[in-house]
C-alpha positions, 0 to 999 in steps of 0.5 A, spaced: 447 457 444 447 464 445 441 464 440 437 459 444 439 461 452 434 464 456 434 470 458 435 472 465 434 479 465 436 481 472 435 475 476 443 475 478 442 481 481 434 480 484 440 473 486 446 479 489 442 485 491 437 479 496 443 475 499 444 476 507 452 477 506 451 483 500 451 489 505 457 486 510 460 485 502 460 492 501 461 495 507 467 491 508 470 493 500 468 500 502 472 500 508 478 497 505 478 502 500 477 508 505 483 505 509 487 505 503 486 510 501 487 516 508 492 511 511 497 508 505 495 513 500 501 518 504 506 513 505 508 511 498 510 519 498 513 519 504 517 514 502 519 517 495 522 523 499 526 519 505 529 515 498 530 522 494 535 524 500 540 518 501 546 520 499 550 514 496 547 511 490 548 505 491 545 504 498 540 508 494 538 504 488 539 497 493 533 500 498 529 502 491 530 495 489 528 490 494 522 496 496 519 494 490 520 487 489 514 484 494 510 488 488 511 482 484 509 477 488 502 474 488 498 475 494 499 467 495 505 467 496 505 472 501 500 469 505 505 464 505 511 469 507 506 471 512 506 466 516 511 464 516 512 470 520 506 471 524 503 463 525 501 462 533 505 457 533 512 458 530 512 465 526 519 469 527 516 474 531 512 469 536 518 466 537 521 472 539 515 474 543 515 467 547 524 468 548 521 474 552 516 472 556 511 473 553 504 469 551 504 468 542 499 473 538 494 470 535 496 475 528 493 471 523 486 470 527 484 475 530 478 479 529 481 486 531 488 486 528 484 484 521 484 490 518 490 494 521 494 486 518 491 488 511 492 494 510 499 493 513 501 488 509 498 491 502 502 498 504 508 492 504 508 489 498 506 496 494 509 502 498 515 501 492 513 500 487 508 506 486 514 510 490 518 510 483 512 515 480 514 520 485 521 519 485 521 519 476 518 526 478 523 528 483 528 526 479 526 531 473 526 537 478 531 542 477 538 542 480 539 549 479 532 550 484 535 546 490 543 550 489 539 557 490 534 555 495 542 552 499 546 558 499 540 563 500 540 559 506 535 553 506 535 547 510 534 540 508 526 540 510 525 547 507 528 545 501 523 539 501 517 543 504 518 549 498 521 546 492 519 538 492 513 538 495 509 543 490 513 539 485 509 534 487 503 537 487 500 535 481 502 527 480 500 527 487 493 531 484 494 525 478 495 520 483 490 520 488 484 521 483 486 515 481 486 512 487 480 514 488 477 511 480 479 504 483 476 504 490 471 499 488 478 494 486 480 493 493 482 486 491 479 480 493 485 475 492 489 480 497 482 477 504 481 471 501 488 469 503 488 473 508 
């Protein structure tokens, strides 16, 4: 039991730090985290801005629902879907490439395509879900600000630049801090399945 067990002290840490692949694992984790932070952080903001500009409520709700559904799919299922799209023999994209007269690309086995693929799949899965927070903040922006700007002659981009983005600045800062806090937890399951 617990009382009679041998205390190992720091033996497990010594073992972990002595592994030849330890530095590679730390490097890969940091690359994935920085890649997500730099390239992926702005995408939900941009997507929320674009979705907020859609005039048709039906189209807006449909696009929002379709975009956040992948968040609820496990990485195991995502890997199967990705294989259906990118398989070198019968993946949808390679079938199209072959039909156009090109050579199939081994997306899932290419060392050079691994990092972009990880980033793209992560964003496919999480952009819609992350955009919900920004859309919620945008729905709370006072409409009279937009009306006054419109009367003053501000176009759509000017209203986004001078009203929407400043209104989002506090939530962007909070989300950036939260994303930086989760840098070490980049997700073993994503890397394992892909």
